[in-house]
C-alpha positions as a printed Julia matrix, in Angstrom:
84×3 Matrix{Float64}:
 134.29  106.65  108.04
 136.81  104.43  106.07
 139.36  104.72  108.49
 137.03  103.55  111.06
 136.19  100.65  109.28
 139.87   99.71  108.34
 140.65  100.11  111.94
 138.23   97.77  113.07
 138.7    95.13  110.49
 142.47   94.94  109.65
 144.56   93.21  112.15
 148.53   93.37  112.67
 148.96   89.85  111.55
 148.31   89.01  107.88
 146.67   85.53  108.06
 146.54   83.17  104.82
 143.35   81.33  104.04
 144.93   78.89  101.68
 145.41   75.65  102.54
 148.57   74.18  103.76
 148.21   70.91  101.61
 145.84   69.65   99.06
 144.73   66.05   98.17
 145.93   65.24   94.38
 143.03   62.75   93.22
 144.91   61.91   89.92
 148.04   61.02   91.95
 146.23   59.67   95.07
 148.79   61.75   97.67
 148.86   65.19   99.14
 150.56   68.32   97.49
 152.25   71.16   99.47
 153.67   73.43   96.57
 151.25   75.96   95.73
 151.78   75.74   91.91
 150.83   72.29   92.06
 147.76   73.18   94.56
 146.37   75.71   92.1
 146.82   73.45   89.05
 144.65   70.77   90.97
 142.14   73.3    91.58
 142.18   74.87   88.08
 141.73   71.02   86.81
 138.9    70.59   89.03
 136.98   73.79   88.22
 137.63   73.19   84.34
 136.13   69.88   84.39
 133.1    70.02   86.51
 130.79   71.49   84.05
 131.5    68.8    81.93
 131.15   66.26   84.33
 128.05   67.72   85.87
 126.39   68.26   81.77
 127.01   64.41   81.52
 125.26   63.78   84.44
 122.01   65.91   83.83
 121.85   66.28   79.94
 120.77   62.71   79.15
 117.55   63.27   81.34
 116.92   67.01   80.01
 117.34   65.55   76.39
 114.61   62.89   77.28
 112.24   65.25   78.87
 112.66   67.72   75.36
 112.07   64.81   73.6
 108.77   63.84   75.44
 107.37   67.34   75.29
 108.11   67.76   71.72
 106.47   64.73   71.09
 103.48   65.9    72.97
 103.28   68.87   71.25
 103.23   67.38   67.86
 100.41   65.0    68.98
  98.27   67.88   70.51
  98.8    69.95   67.26
  97.95   66.99   64.93
  94.72   66.45   67.03
  93.9    70.22   66.96
  94.09   70.0    63.09
  92.0    67.13   62.94
  89.38   68.83   65.17
  89.42   71.78   63.08
  88.99   69.84   60.06
  85.77   68.56   60.94
């Protein structure tokens, strides 16, 4: 079975899926060196998490603070009702 799958999927020519050049946003030019291109990718993927967190975390923090405040209010209200 694997021989059949390999014969159907493999080709004689090996093609590369890597780009020929990559834009470097820091230096505003294109790079063709594979090592430099991999460093650009690494820099992007290392920093994207922090950038996304910085964008969404303030709203998340506000939502949590609001929910905690509402929870405290509800608890105080329930305690007052139970004391009656």
